[in-house]
C-alpha positions, -999 to 999 in steps of 0.1 A, spaced: 390 17 -335 387 48 -358 406 70 -334 443 65 -327 438 73 -290 411 47 -284 419 12 -273 425 -17 -296 405 -48 -294 424 -79 -307 406 -110 -322 418 -145 -327 422 -149 -366 409 -185 -363 380 -185 -337 372 -148 -338 371 -146 -300 385 -115 -283 420 -115 -271 417 -83 -251 389 -63 -236 376 -27 -242 352 -10 -216 326 15 -230 311 40 -208 277 53 -204 266 72 -233 293 58 -257 284 50 -293 312 28 -303 321 21 -340 344 -9 -348 369 -11 -376 380 -46 -388 415 -44 -401 428 -74 -421 463 -76 -436 459 -75 -474 425 -65 -475 407 -31 -472 393 -19 -440 356 -28 -432 336 -9 -406 302 -18 -388 283 -6 -357 276 -32 -329 239 -43 -331 237 -47 -293 254 -28 -264 248 -41 -228 217 -23 -214 228 -2 -182 206 -7 -149 191 24 -137 202 40 -105 184 60 -77 200 93 -69 200 114 -37 203 107 0 193 73 15 180 92 48 150 115 42 137 138 67 100 148 72 81 167 99 54 148 119 17 149 105 30 154 69 24 129 42 47 138 13 82 125 18 101 133 -14 101 127 -52 126 101 -59 150 106 -89 161 78 -110 187 79 -138 194 56 -167 223 58 -189 203 46 -219 175 70 -215 149 45 -209 115 54 -193 116 46 -155 89 32 -131 91 31 -94 77 6 -69 78 -3 -31 95 -37 -28 105 -42 6 114 -26 41 98 -34 74 76 -4 73 67 -7 35 29 -10 43 28 26 56 39 41 22 27 46 -13 46 57 -44 35 71 -77 49 45 -103 55 72 -129 69 102 -110 85 85 -80 66 105 -54 69 88 -22 43 95 5 30 82 39 -3 68 36 -13 87 69 9 114 84 32 100 110 27 112 147 62 116 164 44 111 200 29 80 187 53 63 163 41 34 142 74 23 126 85 -13 135 114 0 158 92 27 175 118 52 171 105 74 143 128 59 118 108 44 90 125 17 66 113 12 32 130 -2 -1 123 14 -34 130 -4 -67 135 15 -99 131 -3 -133 138 7 -169 118 -23 -182 146 -48 -182 169 -41 -154 161 -30 -118 180 -17 -88 167 -16 -53 177 10 -27 168 10 10 157 44 24 152 55 60 125 82 67 133 101 98 103 119 113 110 152 133 91 163 164 73 198 160 66 222 188 28 218 190 5 246 200 -27 228 202 -32 194 221 -58 167 216 -67 139 240 -74 113 214 -65 108 177 -77 72 172 -113 60 166 -128 28 156 -143 23 120 -180 19 115 -192 41 144 -211 72 132 -208 104 154 -179 89 173 -159 113 196 -124 118 185 -109 139 213 -109 172 232 -87 202 223 -67 224 245 -41 251 242 -7 241 253 6 278 257 -8 292 288 0 328 275 -25 323 248 -54 327 272 -83 305 283 -112 320 263 -104 302 231 -127 292 200 -117 265 176 -124 260 139 -118 230 115 -105 234 79 -90 213 52 -106 187 28 -113 161 54 -130 186 78 -163 180 60 -165 148 79 -162 163 112 -180 187 136 -168 206 167 -189 205 198 -173 232 219 -136 222 220 -145 184 213 -140 170 177 -166 145 166 -175 125 135 -209 139 120 -238 120 130 -243 106 95 -207 97 89 -192 63 97 -156 61 89 -146 30 70 -110 19 74 -109 0 41 -119 31 23 -100 57 42 -75 48 71 -69 85 82 -82 119 80 -61 152 82 -76 182 98 -63 217 104 -74 231 137 -73 269 142 -75 283 178 -85 320 182 -82 338 217 -101 368 229 -74 392 214 -78 377 179 -45 359 179 -46 326 163 -27 293 165 -29 265 139 -22 228 142 -24 199 118 -42 169 134 -43 133 119 -73 113 129 -66 76 125 -92 49 120 -88 16 137 -97 -15 117 -123 -36 130 -129 -72 122 -162 -71 101 -186 -98 95 -184 -118 61 -215 -108 38 -235 -129 15 -222 -119 -21 -244 -143 -41 -274 -161 -28 -275 -199 -31 -301 -215 -54 -326 -242 -41 -314 -278 -47 -335 -307 -54 -326 -346 -54 -346 -378 -59 -349 -403 -32 -324 -432 -33 -300 -409 -54 -267 -396 -42 -266 -358 -35 -235 -338 -40 -236 -300 -38 -206 -276 -32 -210 -241 -19 -193 -218 -45 -162 -200 -31 -178 -167 -43 -209 -170 -21 -194 -150 7 -170 -121 8 -149 -106 37 -138 -71 34 -108 -78 58 -96 -105 34 -97 -132 63 -99 -169 55 -133 -180 59 -146 -211 76 -179 -227 70 -206 -247 89 -241 -258 82 -271 -264 104 -310 -265 98 -324 -230 96 -336 -232 132 -300 -240 143 -305 -277 148 -282 -303 135 -285 -317 99 -306 -347 94 -285 -380 96 -285 -387 60 -270 -353 50 -234 -344 59 -213 -312 53 -176 -311 48 -164 -279 64 -132 -279 45 -144 -285 9 -179 -269 15 -195 -300 0 -229 -315 10 -233 -351 4 -259 -377 13 -285 -402 -2 -322 -393 10 -344 -423 14 -381 -426 10 -387 -417 46 -367 -385 40 -389 -372 12 -399 -336 17 -382 -301 20 -356 -291 45 -342 -256 51 -304 -253 56 -284 -224 68 -248 -220 58 
């Protein structure tokens, strides 16, 4: 080493293997000087220093009020100064969260409701694992998100509606504090308020709005109540959309098929013919267009989606098949 107070690294003169070890800390830029008896000193810089894995700083338990979505912006550090990316890689409640890969901003997809927890344990403690990467090395950190109860001023009888129901009724509003008075008017605000309407104290979807779970699984509203004295109370309400199993749809129409008599037919229904927005595994069946069974010469394999058969002279003509 070039400084007397730094450790010496001794090498075997024959093999070149180290006889001792020296540990470099994060941020060190070591310079090695080779000393050989009877020769001048020769210096060189190492061409490769072990890449350090990044770390996540901060607490492993984070607190958030109910109905809020923003949890925290996670901070990673890397001794080598590499650009870091963040991802959700585990935790029993991982599907309830989203993270910005570049900034580390962690959020709930829908604001949690303390009175109706959706975490796996049902105790308002949500478990998620975050991984930070420098492009070569990764470090995973388990986090617990603790949801706190708020003293709510406005109650609503229901906050869950099924998707695909235009004009659906959400729930009825009421004031919890009896001192607030009984002559109350309500108003909705917030970006998602444009999808809803108030019918007195009842929140409804607009008649031309049909919520789609796959497009947006929750809507956040701010409800403001005003009494006869002009006093106001405000509450954030998260309306959740229930996913309904939807019917598969025809994505690509099948083309008509023709075949000569006494010749074997084989036709496969392309896998892209039907799509399902829920991502379910599809099963197939085939009948004549009127719902009756296929003719005896024609069969359909429901697993492989393949029609096979050999029509005879007596079978000449057109048939209409429904898949």
